[in-house]
N, C-alpha and C positions, 0 to 999 in steps of 0.2 A: 482455456483463458483468456486466448490470445496478444499472450504479452511478446509474439512479435519475432522472438528469435531462432524461431525455424527456418523463414524468409530469408534470415541470413547466412545460417548456415547450409541452407543447399547447393550442392556445388552444382545445380543445373538450374537454377534461379527458379524452378517449376513454382513455390510458395506464393502467394500472395497473402497478406494480410487484409482485410478491409471490412467496412462497418457492417455487419449483418443488423441491415434497417427491419427486420420482424422481430431478432431477439435485441437488442439495441447494445452490444458488444463486439468488440473484433474477435475475428472467427478468422481462422488462415483455411483458404482452396486450394487445392493442387491441382494443375495441368499437366492430367496422365497421360496424354503423350509427349512429353516432355523428361518426364519425371522414368529415372533407369532402377530404382530402385538403389541409388548409392552399390550400381555395378551388383547386383544380385548381393550384396551385404543381405547377412543375418537379419538386423534394424537398422534402415536407414538412417544417417545420422538427423533428421529431425524427429526420430522416434528417441532415439539417443538421448539427446537434449530435454526435450519435454519435460517437463518438472510434472505434469499432470499425468505423466506413466509412472517415474516412482525417482523419490530423491533418496539417498544414501548419506542422512545427516553424519554417523560415523567417518564414512570415508573420507568425506567431501570436507569436515570438519577438522579432521586429522591432517590433512594435507596444508590447511588453509589457514584455521582457526586454530590456535594455540596457547586459549585463554589455561588459567590453573584452578579456576574454578566455575561451578556449576550448578544449575537449576533446572525443573522442570521446565520451565516456561523461559527464561532468557537465554539458556544455551549456555556454551561455555565463552566466557570471557577475564580480560585480565581485568579491570578497573568500569566501575560507576561512576559517574559526573552527572551535576548540575551545569550549564553553563549559557551563553545570552553571548551575541554578536555585542563587541565594543561600539561600533558602529550603531548610535540612537533609531537612524530611518531605517536600517535593514531591517534591527530586532521588534520595531512598531510594525514593520510592511510584512511581515513573515509570516507563518503559522504560530511559530512557538520558540523564541529565541533567536529565530535566525542566524540555528549553527550552519545547517548546508552551505545557505549561501552565503558566508564567511568564509569557510573553509576554503568552498571552490576557489572563491577570488582570491587568497591568500598563495594556494596552488600554484594557480594559473601563475600569478603573479612572480611567485619564486621560481615560475619555470619548471614546477615538481610534474606537470601535464601541461599536455596543448590543446586544452579543454574536454568537456565533462556532456556525456550524455544525461539529459536533462528533462522534464513532463511541461512543455506548456501549455497553453490557451491558443487553437489556430485562428487565424485572425476573421478566414471568412469564416468558420463553424465556433464561432465563440463557445459554445456548451461542450466541444466534441474536443477530449487533448490529444496533444502528437509529441510524438517526440521529436528532440532535436540534438542536432553538437551544437552547444553551447562555446564560443573560442576566443568571446571577450568578455571582460565581466559585463559588462549592460543586459550581451546573452543571459548570462547565470540571474542577473537579477531578474531578469522579464519574465523567469520562468519557476520565481521564490512562490510559497503558497500551495498548498493542499491544492489536489483536481481530485471530485469524489466523482470519476466517471472512470468509463476504461480507458487505456490509452495502451499503445504496443512502441518498442524502442525498433524493431527490425529495420527503416530507413537508418536511421543515426549510424548502431551496430558494421551495416554495410558500408557506409563513410570508412568508419574507421579503417575497416578491412582497405581500402583503396586508396587513401592518406596515409595508412602510416600512421607512429608517431606513436605519446604516451596519454591517456586519457582516463577520467573517473567516469563510472556510472552511478548514478540514483535509482534506486532501482525500488518498488514493491519486495517482499520474500522471495514471489513466483520468478521476475524478474531475474532478483540474484540465484536462484534455483539454476535456472537454464542455463547463467551465464556462466556459473564456477560449473558445469559439469559441461559443456563446450571447454571449458578452459581445461578439463583432463586430459584431451586429444591433441588438443590444437594448440601448441607452445606458441604458436604468433600470438593467436589473442589474447592468452593469459599475459606477452610481454608489451601487449598494446592495451589492455585494463589493469593499471597501476593499485585503482583507488576503488573499492568497490563500497558505497553508501547505502546503507539496507533502511527504508522505512518501516517502522511497526505499522501492522495492518491487520484489522480484526476482516475485516473484507470490503469487497470492493462495487458499484453498482452501476447496473446500465444506464444511458443515456436519458432514457425515460424518466430512473430518480429525479434531477433534475428540473425536466419539464414538467414534474408531476407538485414539486415544491412549488416551482417558479406561478403557477398558474392558482395554487391553494392562497400564493400570498398577491395575485391580482394583476400575472403578468403575462405575458405571453411571451413564448420561448423564440417564435421571429422577428419580436421587438427587440430582442436582445444586442447589444454589439457588445458588450465586454462585460465577464463576471469575474468577482472573486470568491471564491468559497472560505478565505480565511484574511486576516492582517487586522491592520487598526485597532493596535493591540490585542491583549489574550484576554481570556478565550476566543475574542474575534469577531466579528461582522462580517457576514457576505454582504458583495457590494457590487452594485448590477446598473450599469450605465444603458438606456435605452440610445436606439438610434432616431430618436424626438432630442438628444440630449440631455435629458433628465436623468438625474442621481440618484436610487434607491438605496439604501444598506435596510438588510435583514436580520434579527438576531437568530443565533445558531439555540440549538437545544437546551443548550449550558446556561445559556444569559437567559433562555424564553422566558417569560412572566408566564402568558398565554396557555392553557392547560390543553385547548386546540389546539394551538399552532404546536406545541412539545410532540402530541403524538406524530400531529404532522411531520414532520423535521424525523422524530425517530422511525416513522413507515417511509418514509422516502430514503433514510444513508443507511437505514443500520438493518428493518426488516423485510421489506416486502419486494425488494428490488435489486437485491444483491444477484452477482453474477452465481448462479446454481453452482460452479466449481468451487466458490469460496466456500459453500458448507464444508466443503471435503479437505479443507487444508490446517497442518497442524502447526505452523508456523505464525505466530504473534509477531516476532520481534528481530526479524530477520536473522536469522542465524549463522549462517553460512556468510556476509559482508564482514567488512572490517571496523565498520563502525557501523552501528544501530543506533534512531533519533526516533525520538517520541513525547508527546505531551505528558508535564508532570501532573498529571490527575491526580495528584495529591491534595489530601484537605487541607493542608496550610499550605499553598499555593494557591488552590480555589479561591482564599479570603485572601491573603496577599497579593498574591501578580496579577497585576495588572497590564506589563507592557511587553514581557514574552518572555520566556524561558525555556530550553530544551533540558532534553533527559537522554545521556548517553550512555551505551553500553561501548564500552572498547575491547575491541574482543584480540585485538591480535597486535605485534609491533609494529606493525605499519601504521596502524590507527593511534598507537598510541604515541609513534614518531611525532605521525602530522598534528596531533592535542599539541605537545611539547612545543614545538616550535611555535602554531599557532599563540599559543600561550604568550612566548618569549618573544615577539612581533609583537603584541600588542590588539593582536584581531578577536580575541573571546576571552572572557571572565569565566572563569571555571573554581566550582567546591566538589566537595568530593560527595558524594552519595550512598546510603546505607542499601545495600544490591539489595535488602531483602523490602526493603520502600519501596524500590524502583521496579521489583517484581509485582509487589501487590498495586501496582498505582495503575494497572490496565484492566481489563474485563478479560480477565483469563478464565471464565468458564467455559463462553464460548468455542472456543480451542478444544477442553479438555475433552470437550464432549463430541468432537469434529470423530474421535476414534469411534464411538460407536455409530454415529451416520455411516463411518465407512463399513464397518463391520455389515448396516443394513443395506448399504448397495451388493456388495461381492454377497450378501446371500440369495438375493435376488437376482443374481447374476448381470448387473448392471456397473458397467466401467466405475474405478474410482483408481485414486492414488496407491502404489503399495509407497510406505516410508519403513525405512530401515536405520537402525541407532538414535529412532529416535520413538515412546512409545507412551501412551495414555492409559490409565486404567480401563479397561473396558468395562462398562455398566451399562448392560443393555436396555437399561429405563431410558437410557439416556435419547438414544432413539426418536424418543417423542418428540425431543426438541427440535425436529424437521415441522412439528406442530406448526413455533411461529414461527416458521422462514415459506409457508408452503406455496404464499403469495406468489413469490419472487420466479415460482413456475411458469406464472400465468397472466403476470404485471404486465405483460410486454401487451395486451390484449386490451383497446381504449374500453368495452365494455365493462374489464372485469375489474377496472380504476374505481368507477361511481359505488363499487361494495369497500373499498377500503375506509369510510369513514365506521362501517359497523365492526370490521376486521381490528380497527383501530380501540375503538370501545370494548370490545369482546376480549380483545389482548390485554388490555389494561384490569378490567375487572377478573380474569381468569387471574394474571399476576397479584394482584391485590390479595385476593380469595387466598390463592394456594401458599403466598409469604404469610396469612395469617393462622393458616393451618396449622406450617411446619413451625413457626414461634408456640403456638398452643402444643405442639407434640416435644417441643423440644421444653416446654415447663414441666410438663406434666413429667415426663421421664428424667 
């Protein structure tokens, strides 16, 4: 997955995380001349923390998540709310409501934390995000917004170990999984990271996804000086600044009116450039975080919301205390949300079908993660969902990308046909 946690946990500094130029995402490499297998432990610490090996949701959840309600998608939680930052500039420039940015700044100014691990765009390589340790409000604001590309947090985690202090971490489900697993056996890192803010994630993408999408919009990636994937209201627009000084805005798939560009967007960021590991992840909502954050893709918000609003799943007393304190300070506005509406606001079928994709891989003696304390009903027919994403395994090859328009049209035709068949079958039964 390239989350980077293994590079920080290694006692011999034998693991380096780097961008695999052929695969298009971050991967670990091990210096076998240094690695001593953690003094011949049964499993090295890197294996113990790796979310690609195993995640025990029940064990980890019982320790850190004490919500009194539970659903198959949301996991355990205390409360669900809709919220937005009261700072209108933060709200407008963020992906959806500016809650993560506002809460981090509030926690920093109240001296709850000394800093936060966040993801920023690399100034030298603007299409490749990087994990950083932000210690000022300005640095936190600079990290606002989604990044639809592989990013690791190994370097800032290592910095925390050196500095000491109290920190927040903002991460995808896989980042949170690995950190929680590390905290099981390392009380020091548990004391250092006092706040875990999880971002909903269906899938992440290789760097080729952004490059392909830019070229489809007549922008050469090498000419990009700065890029934001979200912001400027909600659902937001992509903004690209070229090294010539030209600024260009691109509609997202949710606001795009051109059928051709809609297909290009979904191909780039949902289907054809996924990091393959994402196809075997069952956690949509960052179930092991203190608070989980997402866009409210509800019909009523899509009709009426244009500035930005966030959807929060508050999972334990740590998260609830932070939210209540931020409300009292006037940093955020909050309204209660129906948990069932929150549950249905995202594409839950993709994660449900992961159970069958994991079953298929294990049946073929291929590596796949083991999940404990969480499972969806296994329907073997769902293994065919791999067909929607088969290009993710080969789209790193340039010649394959020339076939994508045909794949996009075929996927749309098949999808429409299956929908009609399903609808007709429901009518006749």
